[in-house]
GUTORSE-33494 format. One record per residue: residue in one letter; x, y, z of N, C-alpha, C, CB in turn. Coordinates in steps of 0.1 Angstrom, whole numbers, plus 2048, in hexadecimal, padded with zeros to 3 digits. Each point is the difference from the previous one (the first is absolute). Glycine has a CB too. Layout:
! residues N
AXYZXYZXYZXYZ
...
! end
This chain:
! residues 389
MB369CD83780480A80A8057F980C7EE80F7F7
L80C7E680E8047F980C80E7FA7FD7E87FB807
I81A8007ED80D7FA7FD80B80A8017F57EF7F1
R80881D80980A80B80180380480E7F88087EA
Y7FE7F881E80280480F8097F68077E980B800
I8147E87FD8087F580680E8017FC7EC7F1801
E8168117F180E8017FB80780C8077F87F67EA
K80281581680680C8068047FD80F7F380F7F0
K8047EB8178027FE80F80C7F68027E7804804
I8197F17F480A7F680280E8057FA7EE7EE7FE
L8128187F780D8047FA80680B8087F77FB7E9
S80180D81F80680A8088087FA80C7ED80F7FA
K8117E58098077F980B80E7FC7FB7EB7F880A
K8188087E980D7FC7FB8057F38058058187FF
L7F27DE7FF8047F28058077F97F57EC7FF80E
N81B7F57F68067F87F57F57F87F98157FE80E
L7EE7FC7E77F77FA7F77F77F580780F8047ED
I7F77F481C7F87F68077F68058098147F17FE
N7F081980A7F780680A7F58097F98127FF811
E7F38077E47F68087F87F57F77FA8138117FA
R7F17E48017F67F67FB7F77FB80B8107F97EE
K7F580581E7F87FB80B7F680B8048137F3808
E7F181A7F87F780A8037F48017F681380D80B
F7F17F27E87F58007F67F67F480281180B7EF
G7F57EA8147F87F48037F680280C8127F27F6
Y7F48148157F880380C7F48097FC8157FE80E
F7EE80D7EC7F680A7FC7F57FA7F8811812801
S7F37E67F57F77FA7F77F67F68078118027ED
S7F57F681C7F87F78087F78078098137EF7FF
I7F181C8077F780780A7F58067F881480580F
V7EE8017E57F68057F87F57F57FD8108117F6
G7F57E38067F77F57FD7F87FC80C8107F87F0
I7F680881C7F97FC80C7F580A8038157F580A
V7EE8187F67F680A8027F48007F781280E809
V7F17F17EA7F68007F57F77F380280F80D7F0
N7F77E88127F87F38007F87FF80D8127F57F3
V7F38118187F880080C7F38097FE8157FC80E
L7ED80F7EC7F58097FD7F67FA7F780F814803
L7F67E57F27F77FA7F77F97F480680F8067EE
F7F77F281B7FA7F58077F48068088167F3801
G7ED8178077F68068097F38057F881280780F
V7F18007E67F58057F87F87F47F980D8157FB
K7FA7E18007F97F57F87F97F780A8118017EE
I7F47FC81E7F97F78097F38068058177F6807
I7EA8187FB7F48078057F57FF7F580E80F80F
V7F67F57E57F78007F47FB7F27FD80B8157F7
G7FE7E180A7FD7F27FD7F57FB8098177FD7F7
L7EB8068167F67FB80A7F38077FF8137FB810
S7EE8127ED7F38077FF7F87FC7F480B81380C
S7FC7E97E97F97FD7F47FE7F17FE80A8137F6
N7FB7E58147FF7F18018077FA7F37EA80380D
S8218027EF8077FB7F480C7F88057F98147F2
I8077DF80B80B7F780380C8037F77F07EE807
A80D8167ED80B8047F780880C8057F37F77ED
L80681381880680C8058087FD80D7EE80E7F5
I80B7E98148077FC80C80D7F87FD7EA7FF80C
A8157F97E980C7F87FC80B80A7FB7F17EC7F9
D80A81E80080A80A7FB80680880B7F38027EB
S80680082080580880B80B7F78087EA80D802
I8137E67FF8097F780680D7FF7F87ED7F380A
N81180E7E980C8007F780980C8037F37F47EE
N80781781580780C8048077FE80D7F080F7F3
L80A7EA8168067FD80D80C7F77FE7EA80280B
S8157F57EC80C7F77FD80B8097F97F17EC7FD
D80B81E7FB80A8097FA80880780B7F28027EC
T80780281F80680680B80B7F78077EB80E804
A8117E57FD8097F780680C7FE7F77ED7F480B
T81180C7E880B7FE7F780A80C8007F17F27F1
S80981A81180880C80180980080D7EE80D7F3
I80C7ED8188087FF80C80B7F67FE7EB80580E
I8127F07EB80A7F67FD80B8067F77EF7ED802
G80D81B7F580A8077F78098098097F07FF7ED
L80A80881C80780980980B7F98087EB80E802
V8117E68038097F880880B7FB7F67EE7F9810
G80E8037E480A7FB7F680B80A7FD7EE7F27F7
F80D81B80780A80B7FD80A80180C7EE80C7F2
K80D7F381A80880280C80B7F58017EC80B80C
L80F7E97F28097F480180A7FF7F57EF7F480C
S80D8117E88087FE7F480D8098007EC7FA7F3
V81481081580C80980080A7FC80B7F18137F7
K80C7E38118097FB80A80D7FC7F97EE7F880F
P81E80C7F680D7FD7FA8037F1801808817806
A8017E57F18047F28008067FC80E8058027E7
D7F97F281D8067FB80C8067F27FE7EF80D80D
K8157ED7FE8077F37FF7F77F57F980E806815
E7E67FA7EF7F77F67FA7FA8037F27FA7FB818
H8078127E57FA8057F380A8097FA7E87FE808
P8237FC7F280B8087FA7FC8097F480F7EE808
F7E580F7F27FC8087F47F580A8048067ED7F1
G7F881581C7F680A8057F37FA80180D8117F6
H7E97F780C7F27FC8037F68057F58057FF819
G8008057DC7F88067F57F57F87FC81480C7F9
R7ED7E68077F67F87FB7F47FF8098117F37F4
T7F08138187F58018097F48077FA810800813
E7F38097E47F58087F97F87F67F780E815801
Y7FA7E27F87F97F67F87F77F68088138027EF
I7F27FB81D7F97F78097F38078048157F4808
S7EC8197FB7F58088047F58007F580F80F80E
S7F67F27E57F78007F57F97F27FF80E8117F4
L7F97E480F7FA7F38007F67FE80B8167F77F7
I7EC80F8157F77FF80B7F38087FC8137FE811
V7EF80D7E97F58087FB7F77F87F780E816803
S7F87E37F47F97F87F67F77F68068138047F0
F7F37F581B7F87F68077F48068078157F2802
V7ED81A8047F58078077F58037F681080A810
I7F47FA7E47F68047F57F87F37FD80F8127F7
I7F77E38077F97F37FC7F77FC80B8137F97F2
L7F180881B7F87FC80B7F38098018147F980C
I7EE8147F17F48098007F77FC7F580E81380A
G7F77EA7EA7F87FC7F57F87F380381180B7F1
Y7F57EC8157F97F38047F48038098167F47FE
E7ED81580C7F580380A7F48077F9811801812
L7F38077E47F68087F97F77F77F780F814801
I7F77E27F97F97F67F87F67F98098137FD7F1
K7F17FF81B7F77F98097F48098048137F3809
D7EF8197FA7F680A8047F68037F581080A811
S7F67F77E37F88037F47F77F57FC81280F7F8
Y7F47E48097F87F47FD7F47FF8098157F57F8
A7ED80E8157F580080A7F680A7FC8107F9812
R7F38127E97F780B7FC7F87FB7F480F812809
I7F77E67EE7F97FB7F47F67F68048148047F2
V7F07F38187F67F68057F58068078137F0802
T7EF81B8067F680680880080F7FD8017EF812
P7FA8157E280180E7FC7F78098088047F87E9
T8018158197F880A8077FF80D7F78087F7816
T7EE8117EC7FE80C7F880A80B8037E87FA7FE
L81D80C7F880980C8027F880C8038117F67F1
R7F58148167FA80D80280880A7F87F87FA817
F80280B7DE8068097F67FF80E8057FC7F07ED
D80F81781180080F80380B8067F77F97FC818
W8038107E28098077F780D8058077EC8077F2
F8127FB81B80C80480880A7F58017F181080D
I80A7E47F48097F48008088007F37F07F380F
L8098107E68067FF7F380C80B7FF7EA7F87F5
L81381481080A80A80180C7FC8087EE8117FD
I80F7E880E80B7FB8098097F67F87F1804815
L8087F37E48087F67F98098077F57ED7EF804
I80D81A7F58088077F580C8078067EB8047F3
A81380381980B80780780B7F68047F0811808
T80C7E37FD80A7F68048077FA7F47F27FB814
I8088047E18067FC7F480B80A7FC7EB7F47F8
V81281880880980B7FC80C80080A7EE80E7F6
I8107F081780A80080A80A7F47FE7F080C810
K80A7E87ED8087F47FE8088017F37EF7F380D
L80B8147E98088027F480C8098027EB7FD7F3
W81380D81580B80980480A7F88087F1814800
L80B7E48098097F98098087F67F77F1802814
S8097F77E38077F77F780B8087F87EB7F17FE
T81281B7FD8098087F880C80480A7EE8087F0
F80E7FC81C80A80480A80A7F58037EF81080A
Y80C7E47F88087F48038097FD7F47EF7F780F
L80C80A7E58077FD7F480C8097FE7EB7F77F6
K81281680C80B80A7FE80B7FE80B7EF8117F6
M80D7EC81680A7FF80B8077F27FE7F280E810
S8087E87EB8077F37FD80B8027F67EB7F3806
K8128157F080A8037F580B8088057EE7FF7EF
K80F80A81A80A80980680A7F98087EF812800
I80C7E480880A7F98098017F17FD7FA810812
D8017EC7E28017F27FB7FB7F680B8148067F2
S7DF7FC8127FA7F880B7F67F67FB80481380F
K7FF7E07F47F67F67FC7F38018088137F17FA
V7EF8128137F48018097F780B7FB80E7F8814
L7F78147E97F880B7FB7F97FD7F380F81080D
K7F97E97EA7FA7FC7F37F47F68028178037F5
T7EB7F48157F57F78037F48078058117EE805
A7F281C8047F58088067F98087F580D802815
S7FA8037E17FA8087F57F67F77F881580E7FF
I7F07E67FE7F77F77F87F47FC8088147F87F3
D7EE80681A7F57FC8097F680B8018107F280D
S7F581B7F47F780B8007F88027F380F80B810
L7F77F27E57F98007F37F57F57FF8158097F6
T7EE7EC8107F67F58017F48058088127EE7FE
D7F181980D7F58068097F78097F880F7FE814
V7F78097E27F88097F87F67F87F88148107FE
W7F17E57FC7F77F87F87F57F980A8137FB7EF
A7F280181D7F67FA8097F580A8048137F1809
T7F181B7FB7F680A8047F78047F4810808812
S7F67F87E27F88037F47F57F57FE81480C7F6
S7F07E880D7F67F57FF7F580180A8127F17F8
V7F18148147F680280B7F780B7FB8107F9812
L7F68127E87F880B7FB7F67FC7F681480F804
I7F17E87F37F77FB7F57F47F88068147FF7F0
S7EF7F981A7F67F88067F58088068117EE805
F7F381E8017F68098067F88067F580F805813
V7F77FF7E27F98067F57F67F67FA81480F7FB
I7F07E58037F77F67FA7F47FD80A8147F57F4
F7EF80B8197F57FE8097F680B8008107F380F
N7F581A7EF7F780B8007F78007F481280D80D
F7F37EF7E87F88017F37F97F37FD8108117F8
S7F47E480D7FA7F37FC7FA7F880C80F8007ED
G7F680481F7FC7F880C8077F38027EA80A7FD
L8207F37F98087F380280A80280A7FC7FB7E8
V8057FB82180A80080B80B7F77FB7EF804812
I81C8027E980C7F87FB80C80280A7F88027E8
D80480382480A80480A80A7F58037EF810809
G80C7E47FA8087F48038097FC7F57EF7F980F
Y80C8087E48087FC7F580B80A7FD7EC7F57F6
V81181880C80A80A7FF80B7FE80B7EF8107F6
G80D7EC8168097FE80B80A7F57FC7EF807811
I80C7EE7E98097F57FB8098057F67EE7EF805
L80E8197F18098067F680B8088067ED8007F0
V80F80881A80A80880880A7F78067EF812804
A80D7E38028087F780780A7F97F67EE7FC812
I80C8007E38097F97F580B80A7FC7EC7F27F8
F81081B80680A80A7FC80B80080B7EF80E7F4
I80D7F281880A80180B8097F48017EF80E80D
I80B7E67F28087F480080A7FF7F47ED7F480C
Y80E80F7E88088007F480D8098027EB7FC7F2
N81381081380B8098028097FB80B7F28137F9
G8087E68128097FB80A8097F57FB7EE805810
L80C7F27E78087F57FA80B8067F77EC7F1801
K81181A7F88098067F780C8068087ED8057F0
F80F80281B80B8068098097F58067F0813805
I80A7E27FF8087F580580A7FB7F67ED7F980E
K80F8057E68097FB7F580B80A7FE7ED7F47F5
E81081980B80A80A7FD80A80080C7F080E7F3
S80B7F281980980080C8097F38017EF80E80C
V80B7E77F18077F380180B8007F57EC7F4809
D8118117EB80A8017F580C8088047ED7FE7F0
I81180D81780C8088048087F880B7F38157FB
I8067E580F8077F980A8087F47FB7EE808810
I80B7F17E78077F47FA80C8057F77EB7F3800
G8138177F980A8057F67FA8007F38137F780E
Y7EB8157EC7FA8027F38098067F67EA80280C
K8127FE7E88088067F580180F8037F97EE7EF
P81381781280280F8027FA8087F58147FB80E
D7EA8127F57FB8097F680A8027F57F380C812
F8087F27E18088017F580780E7FF7F17EF7F4
E80881B80F80580E7FF80C80280A7E98087F9
L8167F281380A80180980D7F87FC7EF802812
I80F7F27E880B7F87FB8078087F57F47EB805
K80481B7F28058087F480880C8057ED7F87F2
L80D80E81880780C80680D7FD8067EA80A805
L8177EB80380C7FC80680B7FC7F57F37F8814
E8088017E28097FB7F580680C7F97F27EC7FD
E80681E80080480C7F880A8088097EB8017F3
N81280081A80980880980E7F98027EC80980B
V8137EA7F780D7F88018088017F47F57F0810
E80580E7E48078007F380580E7FD7F27ED7F8
S80981E80E80580D7FD80E8038067E8807800
Y81C7F180A80D80280680B7FB7F67F67FD817
E81580B7EA80C7FD7F78067F38048058187FD
G7FE7E07F98067F38027F67F480081180C80D
I7E27F77F37F67F58007FC7FD7F17F8807818
I80A7ED7E47FC7FB7F37F17FD7FF8187F77FC
N7E480280F7F27FB8007FC7FD80E8027F77E9
A7F180B81A7FB7FC80D7F47F67FE80781680B
H7F87DF7FC7F67F77FE7FD7F880D8067FE7E7
D7F17F88187FC7F880C7FD80980C80E7ED7F7
I7EA81E8077FD80980B7F47FA8088088147F3
I7FA7E98197F67FB8097FD80A80C8087E87FA
V7EC81B8087FC80980B7F97F880B7FE8137F0
H8077EE81C7FA7FA80C7F980A8088127EE801
D7E18108007F780A8077FE7FD80F7F48047EA
Y81380381E7FE7FE80F7F880B8068167F5801
G7E28127F67F880B80580180C7F68027F8818
P7F48117E880180B7F780C8098017E8800801
M81E80080B80D80880180C7F78037F2813809
S80C7E07F480B7F78038027F67F47FC802819
K80A8037DD8027F87F480F7FD7FE7EB8097F5
M8177EA80780E7FC7FD8017FA7F28047FC819
A8068077E08017FB7F280E7FA7FE7F08117F8
T8107E57FF80D7FA7FC8008017F08017F0815
A80B8107E68018017F180E7FB7FC7F08137FF
H8117E97F580D7FC7FA80480B7F67FB7E7802
V81181D7FF80680B7F780C7FA7F87F7813810
E8097F07E380B7FC7F880A80B7FF7F17F07F3
I81C80D81180B80A7FF80B7FA7F97F980A816
S80E7FE7E380C7FB7F880A7F98097FC8137EF
S8097E180C80A7F980880D8068007F47EB7FA
N80E81F7FD80C8087FF80280980C7FF7FF7E7
L7F780482080180980C8057F880C7ED80E7F8
S81B7F88118057F980B7F47FE80A81780A7FD
L7EB7EC80C7F67FD80A7FD80C8098077E87FF
L80381F8047FF80C8087F780B7FA8177FB809
V7EB8077EA7F880A7F97F27FB7FE8158087F4
A7E97EB8097F37FB7FE7F880080D8097F17EE
H7FE80C81D7F980180D7FC80E80480E7EC807
E7FA81D7F57FD80E8037F48057F8818805806
I7E77F67ED7F48047F87F37FA80680F8007EC
I7F27F48197F47F98067FC80780D8077EA7F6
D80381A8127FD80780D7FA80D7FD8137F580B
H7F28127EB7FA80D7FC7F27FF7FB8178077F9
I7E67EF8007F27FE7FB7F77FD80C8087F77E9
E7FC80081F7F87FC80C7FC80C80980A7E97FF
R80081F8037FE80C8087F680A7F98177FE80A
G7EB8037E97F88097F87F17FC8008148057F2
I7EA7EE80C7F27FB7FF7F980280E8077EF7EE
K80180E81D7FA80280D7FC80E80380F7ED808
Q7FA81C7F37FD80E8037F48057F7818804805
K7E77F77EF7F68057F67F27FA8038138047EF
F7ED7EF8137F37F88017FD7FB80E8037FA7E8
G8078068217FE7FA80D8007F18007F3814806
I8127E67EF8017F17FF80E7FB8027ED8017EF
T8147F581A80D7FA8038037F77F47FD802819
L80E8017E08037F87F480D7F88027F58127F2
L80A7E180A80C7F88018037FB7F27FB7F9818
L81180A7E38047FD7F280A7F47FF7FC8187FA
H8027E07FC8097F57FD8078037F37F17EF80C
L81C8107F58098037F58017F57F680D81080F
D7F17F37E48027F67F580B8067F77E87F7801
P8248037FF80B8067F87FD7FB7F1810800814
I7F180A7E37FE7FD7F280C8047F87E8805803
E81C7F17F580C8027F77FB8087F380B7EB808
D7F68227F97FB8087F580A8047F57EF808811
T81D7F37F180B8037F68067F47FA80481580D
C7F97DF7F98067F47FA7F97FC7F38067F8818
E8028077DD7FA7FD7F37FA7F28008118107F6
V7F67E68107FA7F38007F37FF8078177F7800
T7E880F80C7F38018077F58077F880D800816
L7F780B7E47F68087F97FB7F87F480B815807
D7FE7E47F27FC7F87F47F77F48048168067F6
I7ED7F38157F87F58057F28058048157F3807
K7EB8198007F48068057F78037F480C809814
E7F97FD7E27F88047F47FB7F37F980E8147FD
R7F97E28027FC7F37FA7F57FA8088167FC7F6
V7EB8048177F67FA8097F38087FF8127F8810
Y7EF8157F07F48097FF7F97FD7F380B81280E
T7FC7ED7E77FA7FD7F37F87F380081380D7F5
I7F37E98117F97F38007F48008098167F57FC
L7EB81180F7F580080A7F480A7FB8107FB812
K7F380E7E57F58097FC7F57F87F98118127FD
G7F27E27FD7F77F87F97F77F78098108017ED
I7F37FF8207F87F78097F58098078157F1804
H7DF80A7FA7F48088058007FF80F7F37FB7EB
G80981081C7FE80080E80C8048087F07EE7FC
L81B8157FE80C80580780080F80080D7EB7FA
K7F681A8127FF80F80280E8077FF7EC7FC80E
S81D8007FA80D80780080B7F78067F4816802
I8197EF7FD80B7F880580880A8098017F17EB
H80480A82080880880A80C7F88047EB80B808
D81E7FC7FE80C7FA8068087F87F67F4800816
F80E8047DE8077F87F680F8018027ED8047F0
R81A7F081280E8008018067F37FB7FE80F814
V80E7F27E88077F47FA80D7FD8077F58067E9
I80D7EE81A80C7FB8078077F67F77F6805817
E8177FD7E78087F77F88077F68098038117EE
E7FB7E28108067F68088057F47F77F2806814
A81B7F77EC8067F57F87FB8017F28007F2814
Q8028197E67FD8037F27F17FE7FC8177F87FB
N7E18098107F17FF7FD7FA80C8078017E77FF
Y7F481E7FB7F980B8067F37FC80780980F7EE
T7F67F681E7F37FD8077F880D80180B7EE80E
V7E98127ED7F880C7FF7F580080B8048017E7
F7FC8098217F680280B7F780B7FD8107F7811
F7E38077F17F680C8007F37FC80680B8087EB
E7ED8028187F37FE8067F68037F5807806818
L7EF7F17E67F68027F67F380380680D7F07F1
I7EC81B80B7F48048057F57FC7F680A81380D
A7EC7E57F87F57FC7F77F48098038087E97FF
A7EF8197F67F48088027F67F980980480A7E9
E7F47FD81E7F57FA8087F77F77F8801814810
E7FD7F07E37F77F97F78057F37FB7F88167F9
L8157E680B8057F37FB7F87F580681780A7FF
T7E47EE7F87F77F48048097F48037ED8097F2
Q81E7F68088097F580280780080E8047FF7E7
G7FE7F681F80780080D80E8057FF7F27ED807
L81381980480D8067FF80B7F57FE7F8812810
K8067E27F680A7F67FE8017FB7F27FC7F9817
E7F88057E38007FC7F280580B7F77EC7F2805
C81181A7FD80580B7F880F8028017EA80C803
K81B7F280980F8018038077F57F87FC80A817
K7FE7EA7E98067F57F98018027F17F87F1812
E7FD8157E97FF8047F280A80A7FC7E87FB800
V81A80F80980A80B7FD80E7FA8007F181180B
H8127E67FF80D7F98008027F97F37FF7FE819
K7F77FA7E38027F87F48028087F47F17EF80A
I80881C7F48028097F580E8068007E78057FF
L81D80180C80D80780180B7F67FE7F6811810
E80A7E37F680B7F77FF8017FA7F27FE7FB818
K7F78057E18007FC7F280680A7F77EB7F3804
E81381A7FF80580B7F780E8048047E98077FD
L81B7F881080C8068058087F68087F6816801
P8187E97FD8087F680780480480E8087F97E9
Y7EF80B81F80480480E7F77F980A8078177F7
T7FE7EA8167F87FB80B7F780B8068127EF805
F7E180F7FD7F780A8047FB7FD80E7FA8057E8
I8078058217FA7FF80E7F680B8018157F580A
I7DE8077F67F580A7FF7F77FF80C8017FE7E7
N7FC80E81F7F580180A7F48067F9811804813
M7E47F77F07F48057F97F480280A8087F47EB
R7F08168137F48038087F78097F880D7FE815
K7E68027EF7F78097FA80280F8057EF7ED7FD
E80D81C7FB80380E8037FB80680D8008037E8
N7F57F881D7FB80680D8007F680B7F280E7F3
R8177E780C8017F680B80E7FE8037EB7F57F8
Y81880B81580D8008058037F3808800818801
I7F67E08028027F38077F97F67F780180A818
N8067ED7E27FA7F67F77FC7F380880E8097ED
! end
């Protein structure tokens, strides 16, 4: 219901995609701040009254969630700043940096909770059990579960790393509070005080997720393997245009959720004039930008698709290379005749599973081809998901 209300309120403003996304991010962060402040207040009061270090630890975790929501709010604001002289690709990655900061805050909170919980194990104190406290804990679990679902839906709607991190963090809080609930139940029925041990388990949960979030954020900032579905979608769309024989070597550069840039190679018949080929490429780049909001830069690979000599050599090369394990595909195949000798150029793509080194494999391919065919071969080779060897 809240998501529908937010959607209706934002969509009624008729904003562009970037500002619309910012508004969704703002509302999501504000909801998180309000919910976590309320949960912190309730849990700290109940924790102090029941003398539970685990519940106090859990309340502090909610306070850290409030801080992370504020960081996310700032991240959304900064990420929509337009490109400038110092940042020609915009400020979209600010959101990923916000997610990284949130991760460090989570780990710091986890460390402090381990210290407090260990102190409680060394000097245990008796808990004060009350069924009302149990009801409060159950209510906070339900609220946090709702907040996790809310964050997850909003993260999918606007492709937000910060909100996805917040969703997983909220789900961790559900497990943490459930552990506190269990410790109260065990104390009530057995008299065992496992409060400090449960506090350490909560802290370990928090630190584990913090480390996980750091890895995910750093992977994006360094440059990670793009989503396969996005690559496939771009490939299919580019190849759907008239005049395109094949699209390959698609690379996506992520400068933020709304700031993606892609490059690709397209094979076009060499029989087309440069003017016509250039117009085809321009048309595709405009179409992809309009449809997906991705800035696409295409590299033209002229292919001789009617020359009988080229087609014959290509077929013979393909037949020979089919028998070599670990080779995936061939691109940019062309043949140049010089002084009654043919020079064959192509790019060879190896599977990621190839255990042999690329240099050794390339030498082997050269040796096999030159033994079978009387031509000069110039080959570029790389693994399918790597662009810098």
